[in-house]
N, CA, C and O atoms as a CHARMM CRD file, in Angstrom:
* protein
*
  248
    1    1 MET  N     73.22300 -82.36200  28.68500 PROA 1      0.00000
    2    1 MET  CA    73.83200 -81.15300  29.19400 PROA 1      0.00000
    3    1 MET  C     72.88200 -79.98400  28.97700 PROA 1      0.00000
    4    1 MET  O     72.38000 -79.77600  27.87200 PROA 1      0.00000
    5    2 SER  N     72.64200 -79.23200  30.02500 PROA 2      0.00000
    6    2 SER  CA    71.75700 -78.08600  29.88500 PROA 2      0.00000
    7    2 SER  C     72.51400 -76.91000  29.29600 PROA 2      0.00000
    8    2 SER  O     73.73100 -76.80300  29.44800 PROA 2      0.00000
    9    3 ARG  N     71.80400 -76.05200  28.63900 PROA 3      0.00000
   10    3 ARG  CA    72.40100 -74.91300  27.95300 PROA 3      0.00000
   11    3 ARG  C     72.36700 -73.70400  28.88100 PROA 3      0.00000
   12    3 ARG  O     71.43600 -72.90000  28.84200 PROA 3      0.00000
   13    4 ILE  N     73.39500 -73.59100  29.71300 PROA 4      0.00000
   14    4 ILE  CA    73.50900 -72.50500  30.68100 PROA 4      0.00000
   15    4 ILE  C     74.90200 -71.90300  30.55400 PROA 4      0.00000
   16    4 ILE  O     75.88100 -72.62500  30.36900 PROA 4      0.00000
   17    5 CYS  N     74.98800 -70.58100  30.65500 PROA 5      0.00000
   18    5 CYS  CA    76.28500 -69.91200  30.60900 PROA 5      0.00000
   19    5 CYS  C     77.10200 -70.33500  31.82200 PROA 5      0.00000
   20    5 CYS  O     76.61400 -70.29300  32.95100 PROA 5      0.00000
   21    6 SER  N     78.35200 -70.74400  31.58600 PROA 6      0.00000
   22    6 SER  CA    79.18600 -71.21400  32.68700 PROA 6      0.00000
   23    6 SER  C     79.75000 -70.06400  33.51100 PROA 6      0.00000
   24    6 SER  O     80.32400 -70.30500  34.57300 PROA 6      0.00000
   25    7 VAL  N     79.60400 -68.80900  33.05100 PROA 7      0.00000
   26    7 VAL  CA    80.13300 -67.66500  33.78600 PROA 7      0.00000
   27    7 VAL  C     79.04700 -67.02700  34.65700 PROA 7      0.00000
   28    7 VAL  O     79.22700 -66.87100  35.86500 PROA 7      0.00000
   29    8 CYS  N     77.92400 -66.66100  34.04200 PROA 8      0.00000
   30    8 CYS  CA    76.89400 -65.91500  34.78200 PROA 8      0.00000
   31    8 CYS  C     75.66800 -66.75400  35.11600 PROA 8      0.00000
   32    8 CYS  O     74.83500 -66.31500  35.91000 PROA 8      0.00000
   33    9 GLY  N     75.52800 -67.94100  34.54100 PROA 9      0.00000
   34    9 GLY  CA    74.39700 -68.80200  34.85600 PROA 9      0.00000
   35    9 GLY  C     73.13600 -68.49300  34.07400 PROA 9      0.00000
   36    9 GLY  O     72.06500 -69.00400  34.40100 PROA 9      0.00000
   37   10 LYS  N     73.24700 -67.66400  33.04200 PROA 10     0.00000
   38   10 LYS  CA    72.07700 -67.31900  32.23700 PROA 10     0.00000
   39   10 LYS  C     71.61800 -68.53500  31.45400 PROA 10     0.00000
   40   10 LYS  O     72.44400 -69.25900  30.89900 PROA 10     0.00000
   41   11 GLY  N     70.30900 -68.77300  31.40000 PROA 11     0.00000
   42   11 GLY  CA    69.75600 -69.91600  30.68400 PROA 11     0.00000
   43   11 GLY  C     68.43300 -69.55700  30.04600 PROA 11     0.00000
   44   11 GLY  O     68.21200 -68.40900  29.66000 PROA 11     0.00000
   45   12 LYS  N     67.55100 -70.53900  29.93500 PROA 12     0.00000
   46   12 LYS  CA    66.24600 -70.30700  29.34200 PROA 12     0.00000
   47   12 LYS  C     65.34400 -69.53900  30.30000 PROA 12     0.00000
   48   12 LYS  O     65.37900 -69.74800  31.51300 PROA 12     0.00000
   49   13 VAL  N     64.54500 -68.65400  29.73800 PROA 13     0.00000
   50   13 VAL  CA    63.49200 -67.97900  30.50600 PROA 13     0.00000
   51   13 VAL  C     62.18300 -68.23500  29.80100 PROA 13     0.00000
   52   13 VAL  O     62.16100 -68.45000  28.58900 PROA 13     0.00000
   53   14 SER  N     61.09200 -68.21400  30.54000 PROA 14     0.00000
   54   14 SER  CA    59.80000 -68.50500  29.94900 PROA 14     0.00000
   55   14 SER  C     58.86600 -67.32100  30.11900 PROA 14     0.00000
   56   14 SER  O     59.04000 -66.47700  30.99700 PROA 14     0.00000
   57   15 GLY  N     57.88100 -67.29100  29.25600 PROA 15     0.00000
   58   15 GLY  CA    56.89800 -66.21900  29.29100 PROA 15     0.00000
   59   15 GLY  C     55.76700 -66.53600  28.34300 PROA 15     0.00000
   60   15 GLY  O     55.52700 -67.69800  28.01500 PROA 15     0.00000
   61   16 ASN  N     55.06800 -65.49900  27.90100 PROA 16     0.00000
   62   16 ASN  CA    53.92800 -65.68100  27.02500 PROA 16     0.00000
   63   16 ASN  C     54.19300 -65.10900  25.64900 PROA 16     0.00000
   64   16 ASN  O     54.77700 -64.03500  25.50600 PROA 16     0.00000
   65   17 LYS  N     53.75000 -65.85200  24.62900 PROA 17     0.00000
   66   17 LYS  CA    53.68900 -65.33100  23.27300 PROA 17     0.00000
   67   17 LYS  C     52.29900 -64.72700  23.13500 PROA 17     0.00000
   68   17 LYS  O     51.30300 -65.43000  23.30300 PROA 17     0.00000
   69   18 VAL  N     52.21700 -63.43700  22.83100 PROA 18     0.00000
   70   18 VAL  CA    50.92700 -62.74800  22.78500 PROA 18     0.00000
   71   18 VAL  C     50.63000 -62.37700  21.34600 PROA 18     0.00000
   72   18 VAL  O     51.40100 -61.65000  20.72000 PROA 18     0.00000
   73   19 SER  N     49.51300 -62.87300  20.81100 PROA 19     0.00000
   74   19 SER  CA    49.14900 -62.60100  19.43200 PROA 19     0.00000
   75   19 SER  C     48.45200 -61.24800  19.32100 PROA 19     0.00000
   76   19 SER  O     48.22300 -60.56800  20.32100 PROA 19     0.00000
   77   20 HSD  N     48.12600 -60.87800  18.10900 PROA 20     0.00000
   78   20 HSD  CA    47.42500 -59.61000  17.86000 PROA 20     0.00000
   79   20 HSD  C     46.04500 -59.60300  18.52000 PROA 20     0.00000
   80   20 HSD  O     45.56600 -58.55600  18.95700 PROA 20     0.00000
   81   21 SER  N     45.40600 -60.77900  18.59200 PROA 21     0.00000
   82   21 SER  CA    44.09200 -60.87700  19.23900 PROA 21     0.00000
   83   21 SER  C     44.21600 -61.07800  20.74600 PROA 21     0.00000
   84   21 SER  O     43.23000 -61.37800  21.41800 PROA 21     0.00000
   85   22 ASN  N     45.42200 -60.91500  21.27300 PROA 22     0.00000
   86   22 ASN  CA    45.72100 -60.98000  22.70600 PROA 22     0.00000
   87   22 ASN  C     45.60200 -62.38700  23.28300 PROA 22     0.00000
   88   22 ASN  O     45.38500 -62.54300  24.48400 PROA 22     0.00000
   89   23 LYS  N     45.74200 -63.41900  22.43800 PROA 23     0.00000
   90   23 LYS  CA    45.80800 -64.79400  22.95700 PROA 23     0.00000
   91   23 LYS  C     47.18300 -64.99300  23.56800 PROA 23     0.00000
   92   23 LYS  O     48.17900 -64.50400  23.03500 PROA 23     0.00000
   93   24 HSD  N     47.24300 -65.70600  24.67600 PROA 24     0.00000
   94   24 HSD  CA    48.49800 -65.97200  25.37200 PROA 24     0.00000
   95   24 HSD  C     48.85800 -67.44200  25.23900 PROA 24     0.00000
   96   24 HSD  O     48.05500 -68.31300  25.57600 PROA 24     0.00000
   97   25 ASN  N     50.06500 -67.72400  24.74900 PROA 25     0.00000
   98   25 ASN  CA    50.60900 -69.07200  24.65800 PROA 25     0.00000
   99   25 ASN  C     51.98900 -69.07300  25.28200 PROA 25     0.00000
  100   25 ASN  O     52.76600 -68.13400  25.10500 PROA 25     0.00000
  101   26 ARG  N     52.29000 -70.13900  26.01700 PROA 26     0.00000
  102   26 ARG  CA    53.58300 -70.22600  26.68600 PROA 26     0.00000
  103   26 ARG  C     54.70100 -70.44600  25.67700 PROA 26     0.00000
  104   26 ARG  O     54.52400 -71.17100  24.69800 PROA 26     0.00000
  105   27 ARG  N     55.85000 -69.82400  25.91300 PROA 27     0.00000
  106   27 ARG  CA    57.02000 -70.01100  25.07700 PROA 27     0.00000
  107   27 ARG  C     58.26600 -69.79600  25.91400 PROA 27     0.00000
  108   27 ARG  O     58.18900 -69.34600  27.05700 PROA 27     0.00000
  109   28 THR  N     59.43800 -70.12700  25.32500 PROA 28     0.00000
  110   28 THR  CA    60.70400 -69.94600  26.02500 PROA 28     0.00000
  111   28 THR  C     61.65300 -69.12500  25.16100 PROA 28     0.00000
  112   28 THR  O     61.56900 -69.13600  23.93300 PROA 28     0.00000
  113   29 TRP  N     62.54200 -68.42400  25.81900 PROA 29     0.00000
  114   29 TRP  CA    63.62600 -67.69900  25.15500 PROA 29     0.00000
  115   29 TRP  C     64.93200 -68.33000  25.60200 PROA 29     0.00000
  116   29 TRP  O     65.16000 -68.53200  26.79500 PROA 29     0.00000
  117   30 SER  N     65.78900 -68.63800  24.63800 PROA 30     0.00000
  118   30 SER  CA    67.08400 -69.22200  24.95300 PROA 30     0.00000
  119   30 SER  C     68.14600 -68.12900  25.02000 PROA 30     0.00000
  120   30 SER  O     68.06400 -67.12800  24.30700 PROA 30     0.00000
  121   31 ALA  N     69.13000 -68.32500  25.86900 PROA 31     0.00000
  122   31 ALA  CA    70.25300 -67.40000  25.94900 PROA 31     0.00000
  123   31 ALA  C     71.11000 -67.54200  24.70300 PROA 31     0.00000
  124   31 ALA  O     71.16000 -68.61000  24.09300 PROA 31     0.00000
  125   32 ASN  N     71.78200 -66.46600  24.32800 PROA 32     0.00000
  126   32 ASN  CA    72.64900 -66.47200  23.14900 PROA 32     0.00000
  127   32 ASN  C     74.01100 -67.02500  23.56500 PROA 32     0.00000
  128   32 ASN  O     74.90400 -66.27500  23.96000 PROA 32     0.00000
  129   33 LEU  N     74.15700 -68.35200  23.47000 PROA 33     0.00000
  130   33 LEU  CA    75.34700 -69.03900  23.96300 PROA 33     0.00000
  131   33 LEU  C     76.25900 -69.46200  22.82300 PROA 33     0.00000
  132   33 LEU  O     75.79800 -69.79400  21.73100 PROA 33     0.00000
  133   34 ARG  N     77.55700 -69.44400  23.09200 PROA 34     0.00000
  134   34 ARG  CA    78.56300 -69.89500  22.14400 PROA 34     0.00000
  135   34 ARG  C     79.49200 -70.86400  22.86000 PROA 34     0.00000
  136   34 ARG  O     79.85500 -70.64600  24.01600 PROA 34     0.00000
  137   35 ASN  N     79.87800 -71.93800  22.16800 PROA 35     0.00000
  138   35 ASN  CA    80.87300 -72.87300  22.69900 PROA 35     0.00000
  139   35 ASN  C     82.25100 -72.35400  22.32300 PROA 35     0.00000
  140   35 ASN  O     82.62000 -72.35300  21.14800 PROA 35     0.00000
  141   36 VAL  N     83.01400 -71.91300  23.32100 PROA 36     0.00000
  142   36 VAL  CA    84.32600 -71.32900  23.06500 PROA 36     0.00000
  143   36 VAL  C     85.36300 -72.01200  23.94200 PROA 36     0.00000
  144   36 VAL  O     85.03900 -72.60100  24.97200 PROA 36     0.00000
  145   37 ARG  N     86.61700 -71.92100  23.51300 PROA 37     0.00000
  146   37 ARG  CA    87.72800 -72.42900  24.32000 PROA 37     0.00000
  147   37 ARG  C     88.22300 -71.28400  25.18600 PROA 37     0.00000
  148   37 ARG  O     88.62800 -70.23900  24.67700 PROA 37     0.00000
  149   38 VAL  N     88.18800 -71.48800  26.50500 PROA 38     0.00000
  150   38 VAL  CA    88.63500 -70.46200  27.44300 PROA 38     0.00000
  151   38 VAL  C     89.74800 -71.03100  28.30800 PROA 38     0.00000
  152   38 VAL  O     89.90700 -72.24600  28.42000 PROA 38     0.00000
  153   39 VAL  N     90.51400 -70.13700  28.91600 PROA 39     0.00000
  154   39 VAL  CA    91.59200 -70.53900  29.80500 PROA 39     0.00000
  155   39 VAL  C     91.07400 -70.50000  31.23800 PROA 39     0.00000
  156   39 VAL  O     90.70400 -69.44100  31.74300 PROA 39     0.00000
  157   40 GLU  N     91.04800 -71.67000  31.89300 PROA 40     0.00000
  158   40 GLU  CA    90.65300 -71.77400  33.30000 PROA 40     0.00000
  159   40 GLU  C     91.75600 -72.52000  34.04400 PROA 40     0.00000
  160   40 GLU  O     92.11300 -73.63500  33.66500 PROA 40     0.00000
  161   41 GLU  N     92.29200 -71.91800  35.08900 PROA 41     0.00000
  162   41 GLU  CA    93.38400 -72.47700  35.88400 PROA 41     0.00000
  163   41 GLU  C     94.57000 -72.88200  35.01800 PROA 41     0.00000
  164   41 GLU  O     95.20900 -73.90000  35.28200 PROA 41     0.00000
  165   42 GLY  N     94.87000 -72.09300  33.98200 PROA 42     0.00000
  166   42 GLY  CA    96.02600 -72.34900  33.14900 PROA 42     0.00000
  167   42 GLY  C     95.84700 -73.36700  32.04500 PROA 42     0.00000
  168   42 GLY  O     96.76900 -73.58800  31.26000 PROA 42     0.00000
  169   43 THR  N     94.67000 -73.99800  31.96100 PROA 43     0.00000
  170   43 THR  CA    94.42100 -74.97100  30.91100 PROA 43     0.00000
  171   43 THR  C     93.25900 -74.50100  30.05400 PROA 43     0.00000
  172   43 THR  O     92.38700 -73.76700  30.51700 PROA 43     0.00000
  173   44 ALA  N     93.25700 -74.93200  28.79800 PROA 44     0.00000
  174   44 ALA  CA    92.19100 -74.57000  27.87200 PROA 44     0.00000
  175   44 ALA  C     91.05200 -75.56300  28.01000 PROA 44     0.00000
  176   44 ALA  O     91.26300 -76.77500  27.97300 PROA 44     0.00000
  177   45 LYS  N     89.84000 -75.03800  28.17000 PROA 45     0.00000
  178   45 LYS  CA    88.64600 -75.87000  28.26300 PROA 45     0.00000
  179   45 LYS  C     87.59300 -75.32700  27.31700 PROA 45     0.00000
  180   45 LYS  O     87.55900 -74.12600  27.04900 PROA 45     0.00000
  181   46 ARG  N     86.72700 -76.20300  26.80500 PROA 46     0.00000
  182   46 ARG  CA    85.62800 -75.78000  25.95100 PROA 46     0.00000
  183   46 ARG  C     84.36700 -75.67300  26.81200 PROA 46     0.00000
  184   46 ARG  O     83.90800 -76.66200  27.38400 PROA 46     0.00000
  185   47 VAL  N     83.81200 -74.45700  26.89600 PROA 47     0.00000
  186   47 VAL  CA    82.64000 -74.22200  27.73700 PROA 47     0.00000
  187   47 VAL  C     81.61800 -73.38600  26.97000 PROA 47     0.00000
  188   47 VAL  O     81.93800 -72.76000  25.95900 PROA 47     0.00000
  189   48 SER  N     80.37800 -73.39000  27.47300 PROA 48     0.00000
  190   48 SER  CA    79.30100 -72.56400  26.92900 PROA 48     0.00000
  191   48 SER  C     79.32500 -71.22200  27.62000 PROA 48     0.00000
  192   48 SER  O     79.24900 -71.15200  28.84700 PROA 48     0.00000
  193   49 VAL  N     79.43100 -70.14800  26.84600 PROA 49     0.00000
  194   49 VAL  CA    79.48700 -68.79900  27.39200 PROA 49     0.00000
  195   49 VAL  C     78.51400 -67.93700  26.61100 PROA 49     0.00000
  196   49 VAL  O     78.45400 -68.02700  25.38500 PROA 49     0.00000
  197   50 CYS  N     77.74000 -67.09000  27.31200 PROA 50     0.00000
  198   50 CYS  CA    76.82500 -66.19200  26.61500 PROA 50     0.00000
  199   50 CYS  C     77.61500 -65.04700  25.98700 PROA 50     0.00000
  200   50 CYS  O     78.72300 -64.73300  26.42200 PROA 50     0.00000
  201   51 THR  N     77.04200 -64.43600  24.97400 PROA 51     0.00000
  202   51 THR  CA    77.75000 -63.39700  24.23700 PROA 51     0.00000
  203   51 THR  C     77.95300 -62.14700  25.07300 PROA 51     0.00000
  204   51 THR  O     78.88500 -61.38800  24.81100 PROA 51     0.00000
  205   52 ARG  N     77.11600 -61.90700  26.06500 PROA 52     0.00000
  206   52 ARG  CA    77.31500 -60.76000  26.95100 PROA 52     0.00000
  207   52 ARG  C     78.60800 -60.91700  27.74300 PROA 52     0.00000
  208   52 ARG  O     79.36000 -59.95600  27.90400 PROA 52     0.00000
  209   53 CYS  N     78.86900 -62.12400  28.23600 PROA 53     0.00000
  210   53 CYS  CA    80.11100 -62.37200  28.97600 PROA 53     0.00000
  211   53 CYS  C     81.32500 -62.31500  28.05500 PROA 53     0.00000
  212   53 CYS  O     82.39300 -61.86800  28.47200 PROA 53     0.00000
  213   54 LEU  N     81.17600 -62.76500  26.79900 PROA 54     0.00000
  214   54 LEU  CA    82.28400 -62.68300  25.85100 PROA 54     0.00000
  215   54 LEU  C     82.63200 -61.23600  25.53900 PROA 54     0.00000
  216   54 LEU  O     83.80900 -60.87400  25.51100 PROA 54     0.00000
  217   55 ARG  N     81.62400 -60.40700  25.30400 PROA 55     0.00000
  218   55 ARG  CA    81.86800 -59.00800  24.95300 PROA 55     0.00000
  219   55 ARG  C     82.45900 -58.22600  26.11000 PROA 55     0.00000
  220   55 ARG  O     83.31000 -57.35900  25.90900 PROA 55     0.00000
  221   56 SER  N     82.00900 -58.53000  27.32800 PROA 56     0.00000
  222   56 SER  CA    82.46700 -57.74900  28.47600 PROA 56     0.00000
  223   56 SER  C     83.83500 -58.20000  28.98200 PROA 56     0.00000
  224   56 SER  O     84.39100 -57.58100  29.88900 PROA 56     0.00000
  225   57 GLY  N     84.38600 -59.27400  28.40400 PROA 57     0.00000
  226   57 GLY  CA    85.72300 -59.71300  28.77000 PROA 57     0.00000
  227   57 GLY  C     85.78900 -60.46600  30.07500 PROA 57     0.00000
  228   57 GLY  O     86.81900 -60.43900  30.74900 PROA 57     0.00000
  229   58 LYS  N     84.71100 -61.14100  30.45300 PROA 58     0.00000
  230   58 LYS  CA    84.70500 -61.91200  31.70400 PROA 58     0.00000
  231   58 LYS  C     85.45000 -63.22800  31.58300 PROA 58     0.00000
  232   58 LYS  O     85.75300 -63.86200  32.59300 PROA 58     0.00000
  233   59 VAL  N     85.75400 -63.65100  30.34400 PROA 59     0.00000
  234   59 VAL  CA    86.52200 -64.87500  30.12800 PROA 59     0.00000
  235   59 VAL  C     87.73200 -64.54100  29.25100 PROA 59     0.00000
  236   59 VAL  O     87.70300 -63.60900  28.44800 PROA 59     0.00000
  237   60 GLU  N     88.77800 -65.31900  29.42900 PROA 60     0.00000
  238   60 GLU  CA    89.97200 -65.17900  28.58700 PROA 60     0.00000
  239   60 GLU  C     89.96900 -66.32100  27.59200 PROA 60     0.00000
  240   60 GLU  O     90.01000 -67.49000  27.97600 PROA 60     0.00000
  241   61 ARG  N     89.92000 -65.98200  26.31700 PROA 61     0.00000
  242   61 ARG  CA    89.85700 -67.00600  25.28700 PROA 61     0.00000
  243   61 ARG  C     91.21900 -67.64800  25.07800 PROA 61     0.00000
  244   61 ARG  O     92.26200 -67.00700  25.20400 PROA 61     0.00000
  245   62 ALA  N     91.17400 -68.94100  24.75400 PROA 62     0.00000
  246   62 ALA  CA    92.41800 -69.70100  24.54300 PROA 62     0.00000
  247   62 ALA  C     92.94300 -69.46100  23.14500 PROA 62     0.00000
  248   62 ALA  O     93.97900 -70.01000  22.77100 PROA 62     0.00000
């Protein structure tokens, strides 16, 4: 299972880790995801939701 927010689709992003000597190495940043129980179509389901969606009230917690 991939780690993607089930509400907004936020997932891993990639970029460069840049050292003090300006060396570039590839790295990834993971989304801040939480496994929470939410109410979807009247039933409680456990889904991965990012903390931005939790704070903004885009999901109703069970």
